[in-house]
VONU-253239 format. One line per field, with one value per residue (C-alpha): residue number from 1; x, y, z. Coordinates in Angstrom, 2 decimals, decimal comma, always signed. Example, Ala and Ser with C-alpha at 12.3 -4.5 7.8 and 13.67 -1.06 7.14 Angstrom:
k <- [1 2]
u <- [+12,30 +13,67]
v <- [-4,50 -1,06]
w <- [+7,80 +7,14]
//
This chain:
k <- [1 2 3 4 5 6 7 8 9 10 11 12 13 14 15 16 17 18 19 20 21 22 23 24 25 26 27 28 29 30 31 32 33 34 35 36 37 38 39 40 41 42 43 44 45 46 47 48 49 50 51 52 53 54 55 56 57 58 59 60 61 62 63 64 65 66 67 68 69 70 71 72 73 74 75 76 77 78 79 80 81 82 83 84 85 86 87 88 89 90 91 92 93 94 95 96 97 98 99 100 101 102 103 104 105 106 107 108 109 110 111 112 113 114 115 116 117 118 119 120 121 122 123 124 125 126 127 128 129 130 131 132 133 134 135 136 137 138 139 140 141 142 143 144 145 146 147 148 149 150 151 152 153 154 155 156 157 158 159 160 161 162 163 164 165 166 167 168 169 170 171 172 173 174 175 176 177 178 179 180 181 182 183 184 185 186 187 188 189 190 191 192 193 194 195 196 197 198 199 200 201 202 203 204 205 206 207 208 209 210 211 212 213 214 215 216 217 218 219 220 221 222 223 224 225 226 227 228 229 230 231 232 233 234 235 236 237 238 239 240 241 242 243 244 245 246 247 248 249 250 251 252 253 254 255 256 257 258 259 260 261 262 263 264 265 266 267 268 269 270 271 272 273 274 275 276 277 278 279 280 281 282 283 284 285 286 287 288 289 290 291 292 293 294 295 296 297 298 299 300 301 302 303 304 305 306 307 308 309 310 311 312 313 314 315 316 317 318 319 320 321 322 323 324 325 326 327 328 329 330 331 332 333 334 335 336 337 338 339 340 341 342 343 344 345 346 347 348 349 350 351 352 353 354 355 356 357 358 359 360 361 362 363 364 365 366 367 368 369 370 371 372 373 374 375 376 377 378 379 380 381 382 383 384 385 386 387 388 389 390 391 392 393 394]
u <- [-34,48 -30,80 -31,95 -33,94 -30,86 -28,67 -30,96 -29,77 -26,13 -26,67 -28,53 -25,87 -23,11 -25,30 -25,63 -21,85 -21,27 -23,53 -21,37 -23,93 -21,71 -22,81 -26,12 -26,10 -28,81 -30,39 -28,22 -28,82 -29,55 -26,39 -27,95 -28,92 -25,30 -23,88 -26,31 -25,26 -21,65 -22,22 -24,16 -21,18 -18,74 -20,76 -20,87 -17,35 -16,67 -18,99 -17,24 -13,67 -14,57 -16,14 -12,73 -10,39 -9,04 -7,60 -6,88 -5,27 -2,46 -2,10 -1,23 +0,98 +2,93 +3,20 +4,48 +7,22 +8,11 +8,29 +10,49 +13,03 +13,08 +15,99 +17,96 +17,48 +18,07 +21,48 +22,52 +21,74 +23,85 +26,68 +26,46 +24,66 +22,59 +18,77 +18,25 +20,71 +19,21 +15,88 +16,68 +18,30 +14,99 +12,80 +15,13 +15,02 +11,43 +10,91 +13,30 +11,36 +7,91 +9,11 +11,01 +7,90 +5,49 +7,78 +8,26 +4,39 +3,59 +6,20 +5,36 +1,63 +2,58 +4,85 +2,15 -0,34 +1,80 +2,83 -0,55 -1,89 +1,04 -0,63 -3,95 -3,35 -2,36 -5,45 -7,85 -6,36 -6,49 -10,18 -10,96 -9,20 -11,18 -14,66 -14,07 -13,40 -16,59 -18,59 -17,45 -18,49 -21,97 -21,83 -24,58 -23,55 -24,89 -22,54 -19,79 -20,26 -20,30 -17,03 -15,37 -16,24 -14,77 -11,57 -10,84 -7,34 -8,54 -10,69 -7,74 -5,76 -8,69 -8,76 -4,89 -5,37 -8,07 -5,83 -3,06 -5,48 -6,72 -3,16 -2,49 -5,72 -4,28 -1,90 -3,92 -3,66 +0,01 +0,59 -1,23 +0,91 +4,22 +2,99 +2,18 +5,45 +7,41 +5,32 +5,84 +9,33 +10,12 +8,17 +9,56 +12,45 +10,51 +8,81 +11,13 +10,44 +6,64 +6,77 +8,64 +5,93 +3,28 +4,87 +5,05 +1,34 +0,22 +3,34 +1,14 +0,42 +3,84 +4,92 +2,19 +2,99 +6,60 +5,55 +3,63 +6,55 +9,05 +6,72 +6,08 +9,69 +10,30 +7,35 +8,65 +12,15 +11,20 +8,73 +11,15 +13,91 +11,90 +10,02 +13,79 +14,57 +11,29 +11,46 +15,09 +14,40 +11,17 +12,90 +15,59 +13,14 +10,83 +13,89 +15,23 +11,68 +11,38 +8,39 +8,02 +8,56 +10,18 +11,46 +7,90 +6,72 +9,58 +8,38 +4,96 +6,09 +7,84 +4,78 +2,43 +4,80 +3,52 -0,04 -0,24 -1,01 -2,43 +0,02 +1,50 -1,83 -2,06 +1,59 +1,31 -1,59 +0,00 +3,12 +1,12 -1,25 +1,66 +3,28 -0,22 -0,07 +3,40 +4,18 +0,81 -0,65 +2,71 +4,62 +1,75 +1,85 +5,67 +5,28 +2,76 +5,01 +7,90 +5,91 +4,53 +8,07 +9,53 +6,81 +4,46 +7,21 +9,11 +5,89 +3,36 +5,59 +8,83 +8,17 +4,91 +7,00 +9,49 +6,55 +4,80 +8,00 +8,54 +5,06 +3,43 +0,34 -0,89 -1,17 -4,99 -5,24 -3,10 -5,35 -8,61 -6,83 -6,13 -9,65 -11,01 -8,67 -8,90 -12,63 -12,54 -9,66 -9,23 -6,04 -3,99 -5,70 -4,52 -0,84 -1,11 -3,15 -0,52 +0,59 -3,05 -3,58 -0,80 -1,94 -5,34 -3,80 -1,74 -4,59 -7,10 -5,21 -1,62 -2,69 -5,13 -3,28 -6,57 -6,65 -3,61 -5,84 -6,08 -2,53 -2,79 -5,42 -3,52 +0,12 +1,73 +3,65 +1,98 +3,78 +5,88 +8,98 +9,78 +12,91 +13,47 +13,21 +16,73 +18,32 +17,29 +20,05 +20,34 +19,25 +21,37 +19,88 +21,06 +22,93 +24,20 +27,89 +30,03 +33,68 +35,38 +37,35 +34,17 +32,06 +28,44 +27,51 +25,10 +22,20]
v <- [-36,25 -36,98 -38,31 -34,97 -32,98 -34,75 -34,02 -30,36 -31,45 -34,01 -31,59 -29,17 -31,59 -32,87 -29,25 -28,86 -32,07 -30,90 -27,79 -25,34 -24,65 -24,69 -23,44 -19,89 -18,37 -15,48 -15,96 -14,57 -16,78 -17,25 -15,62 -12,48 -12,34 -12,40 -9,64 -7,60 -8,04 -7,13 -3,99 -3,08 -3,36 -1,01 +1,40 +1,32 +1,65 +4,84 +6,23 +5,72 +7,24 +10,30 +10,73 +9,99 +13,58 +12,54 +8,68 +9,02 +11,56 +10,21 +6,79 +8,22 +9,90 +6,56 +4,82 +7,44 +7,07 +3,30 +3,52 +5,85 +3,95 +1,75 +4,71 +5,72 +2,31 +2,14 +5,70 +4,38 +1,20 +3,40 +5,33 +8,46 +10,13 +9,81 +13,40 +13,26 +10,20 +11,67 +14,96 +12,98 +11,00 +14,31 +15,86 +12,86 +12,47 +16,27 +16,15 +13,02 +14,85 +18,15 +16,65 +14,79 +17,77 +20,14 +17,52 +17,29 +20,92 +21,77 +19,14 +20,08 +23,88 +23,13 +21,18 +23,81 +26,17 +23,94 +22,73 +26,26 +26,21 +23,20 +25,01 +25,09 +21,54 +20,54 +22,51 +20,83 +17,36 +18,00 +19,14 +16,08 +13,72 +15,57 +15,11 +11,34 +10,94 +12,91 +10,38 +7,47 +8,93 +10,33 +12,85 +16,50 +16,60 +13,75 +15,37 +18,75 +16,71 +14,94 +18,20 +20,07 +17,09 +17,07 +20,79 +21,48 +24,56 +22,36 +20,32 +23,22 +24,43 +21,12 +21,31 +24,87 +23,55 +20,80 +23,14 +25,24 +22,28 +21,29 +24,80 +24,60 +21,41 +23,68 +22,97 +19,19 +19,48 +21,53 +18,67 +16,15 +17,97 +18,28 +14,72 +13,37 +15,58 +13,85 +10,39 +10,61 +11,89 +9,32 +6,55 +6,64 +4,89 +2,28 -0,49 -0,32 +0,02 -3,13 -4,91 -3,94 -5,02 -8,23 -9,20 -9,56 -10,06 -11,37 -12,16 -8,54 -7,33 -10,32 -9,14 -5,50 -6,20 -8,31 -5,41 -3,03 -5,32 -5,94 -2,34 -1,55 -4,04 -2,92 +0,50 -0,64 -2,76 -0,25 +2,60 +0,81 -0,33 +3,16 +4,80 +2,56 +2,87 +6,86 +7,01 +4,58 +6,82 +9,91 +8,94 +7,34 +10,55 +12,77 +10,66 +10,94 +14,67 +14,64 +17,84 +17,85 +14,30 +14,88 +15,61 +12,53 +10,60 +11,86 +10,93 +7,39 +7,36 +8,32 +6,10 +3,18 +3,11 +2,34 -1,48 -3,07 +0,13 +2,70 +2,23 +3,23 +6,28 +7,31 +6,67 +8,80 +12,43 +11,66 +9,85 +12,81 +15,18 +12,75 +12,99 +16,64 +17,22 +14,21 +12,76 +9,48 +7,73 +9,25 +8,71 +4,98 +4,86 +6,32 +3,68 +0,85 +2,21 +2,42 -1,08 -2,57 -0,69 -0,11 -2,91 -5,51 -4,12 -3,02 -5,79 -8,86 -8,43 -6,09 -7,95 -11,10 -9,08 -7,48 -10,84 -12,36 -9,16 -8,79 -12,22 -11,19 -12,36 -10,49 -10,85 -9,59 -6,57 -5,65 -5,92 -3,84 -1,13 -0,89 -1,24 +1,52 +3,70 +3,81 +4,06 +6,97 +8,32 +8,58 +8,29 +5,06 +3,71 +4,79 +3,22 +0,17 -2,34 -1,08 -0,68 -4,24 -5,36 -3,33 -5,08 -8,45 -7,74 -6,61 -9,39 -12,48 -12,42 -11,96 -14,86 -18,15 -19,84 -17,86 -19,59 -20,94 -17,28 -17,10 -19,80 -17,74 -14,52 -15,32 -15,31 -18,59 -21,87 -22,97 -21,18 -22,83 -23,98 -22,32 -25,17 -27,87 -29,64 -28,65 -30,80 -33,44 -34,22 -37,78 -39,93 -42,46 -46,10 -47,21 -50,52 -50,64 -50,63 -51,31 -50,57 -47,77 -45,73 -44,87 -44,21 -40,62 -38,89 -37,25]
w <- [+41,62 +40,51 +37,28 +36,43 +37,43 +34,87 +31,99 +31,49 +31,62 +28,90 +26,78 +26,97 +26,06 +23,28 +21,84 +22,23 +20,28 +17,43 +16,90 +18,47 +21,58 +25,18 +26,30 +27,54 +29,81 +27,72 +24,71 +21,27 +18,19 +16,19 +13,36 +15,17 +16,50 +12,86 +11,82 +14,91 +14,21 +10,65 +11,63 +14,17 +11,36 +8,96 +11,78 +12,35 +8,71 +8,47 +11,61 +10,09 +6,64 +8,40 +10,31 +7,56 +7,77 +11,02 +10,68 +7,42 +8,85 +12,15 +10,56 +8,05 +10,91 +12,64 +9,58 +8,94 +12,77 +12,47 +9,25 +10,83 +14,21 +13,50 +12,94 +16,55 +17,89 +15,93 +17,55 +21,03 +20,61 +19,35 +22,60 +21,67 +24,27 +24,30 +23,53 +20,42 +18,91 +19,42 +17,56 +14,77 +14,33 +14,47 +11,73 +9,60 +9,77 +8,96 +6,16 +4,66 +4,98 +3,63 +0,64 -0,36 +0,14 -1,73 -4,48 -4,95 -4,79 -7,38 -9,63 -9,62 -9,97 -12,93 -14,52 -14,06 -16,02 -18,63 -19,91 -21,17 -23,73 -25,61 -26,05 -29,76 -30,21 -28,13 -30,33 -33,46 -31,87 -30,81 -34,45 -36,00 -33,46 -34,26 -38,01 -37,57 -35,50 -38,17 -40,63 -38,46 -38,28 -34,78 -34,00 -33,64 -29,98 -29,02 -30,92 -29,03 -25,64 -26,74 -27,74 -24,41 -22,66 -24,38 -23,73 -22,28 -20,46 -18,23 -17,57 -16,56 -14,25 -12,44 -12,07 -10,52 -8,26 -7,03 -6,34 -4,26 -2,37 -1,78 -0,31 +1,84 +3,57 +5,52 +8,82 +8,40 +7,44 +10,58 +12,60 +10,64 +11,66 +15,41 +15,67 +14,11 +16,61 +19,28 +17,99 +17,36 +21,04 +22,48 +20,42 +22,58 +25,44 +23,39 +24,17 +27,85 +27,07 +24,85 +27,63 +30,28 +27,86 +27,01 +30,80 +30,63 +26,85 +25,08 +21,91 +21,50 +21,61 +19,15 +16,81 +17,07 +16,36 +13,26 +12,19 +12,49 +10,76 +7,90 +7,46 +7,33 +4,68 +2,60 +2,68 +1,98 -1,06 -2,44 -2,06 -3,90 -6,64 -6,82 -7,22 -9,98 -11,79 -11,30 -12,72 -15,73 -16,65 -16,37 -18,56 -21,12 -21,34 -21,64 -24,56 -26,27 -25,50 -23,23 -21,28 -17,44 -17,42 -13,91 -12,70 -14,16 -12,46 -9,21 -9,96 -10,88 -7,62 -5,64 -7,48 -6,87 -3,14 -4,83 -5,17 -8,58 -10,19 -9,49 -13,09 -14,72 -12,72 -13,45 -17,31 -18,13 -17,77 -19,80 -22,43 -22,59 -23,21 -25,62 -27,54 -27,48 -28,59 -31,01 -31,91 -31,45 -32,28 -29,36 -27,12 -28,14 -27,43 -24,00 -23,22 -24,43 -22,66 -19,40 -19,96 -20,48 -17,47 -14,89 -15,73 -15,56 -12,34 -10,38 -11,58 -11,86 -10,02 -7,05 -5,89 -5,27 -3,04 -1,17 -0,75 +0,59 +2,98 +4,31 +3,89 +1,86 -1,28 -4,44 -4,48 -0,87 -1,84 -4,51 -2,53 +0,24 -2,09 -3,17 +0,26 +1,96 -1,15 -0,77 +3,13 +3,35 -0,11 -1,90 +1,17 +2,05 -1,38 -0,35 +2,92 +2,03 +2,79 +6,12 +7,20 +6,16 +8,32 +11,23 +11,01 +10,48 +13,66 +15,94 +14,65 +13,56 +14,86 +18,50 +18,35 +18,43 +17,36 +14,04 +12,50 +9,72 +8,52 +7,82 +5,18 +3,41 +3,38 +2,94 -0,58 -0,25 -0,07 +3,32 +5,70 +6,32 +9,96 +11,15 +13,64 +11,05 +10,54 +7,15 +4,18 +3,18 -0,56 -1,11 -3,50 -5,70 -5,67 -8,55 -9,73 -9,31 -12,37 -12,30 -8,93 -10,60 -11,29 -8,27 -8,74 -9,71 -7,12 -8,91]
//
């Protein structure tokens, strides 16, 4: 009787030693669990994509409040009352949002009014391209389709439609402003809330603190490099005589928040105007200047600083860009790194057993141990020469 009762125990331990885990009453097969988990992820992605109009602005508001939170903390340390520090945060948040919104709307409006001026240059360019295609033996139907696609009037209509769509976002903008107000007011009580959560779940507080710190570091590095790129691009385009140089500088600043491919998005409009105003030579000059300035700064120098600031590899940032752009649209591309940091905090940083994932996601090979003793420089042993000449350390 006793021996028969011991058989299930031995079977369970054997299953555990084989890696299958302990036997569970009514448990599902492992393959079915994986399929159900994958199906649940797909359902979540579809829901997020359907709610992109809400999730995108809400997360943008959260990121802006996180960015200006140190200002409120500094004011409280200096002895400012709570209502005054909150008012300063609200005004700072509104100033940032309104400045960016006005810059984008004015830039789009100026572009829409400037493009029709180059209709004549566009027609001559299309005729030249058509003649070259005819010499290469391209058929008339293909030439007609190519000519219609190069019509500058359609591009102007596209810009006008884009401006109308921006104006139609007034409802979402009002929602963003209201959400920023609520988040800014409630941010004053976040330290007390985090302390209350930390008493029960310290790993959650630590993970959220890492997310906030990484987000602020990313925004700081990206803003500094974006400002440098915008100033250099504006000066270079002004020297080359490209119209709307300041507009393209603003575009370079905004696209700098898009990892890896922001440079490509920012070079297309000024290169097109360079082609219309000065021909292929000026277009090539614009592309070369952007490659020297933007490609070196945004694609070589800046990713190293961003990797050190947020702890994400360059490959992961590129994959995150494509994923969030597909899920949330253009706003997802701009917020790809903060969104990835939030997912990392909620799924990896709060789980001590997920330390292996950090090795795959971080940019450096090994995270230095802050508690490790400082390294002492070792000296090689040298054979003593005359006593008046001590050995030279290497």
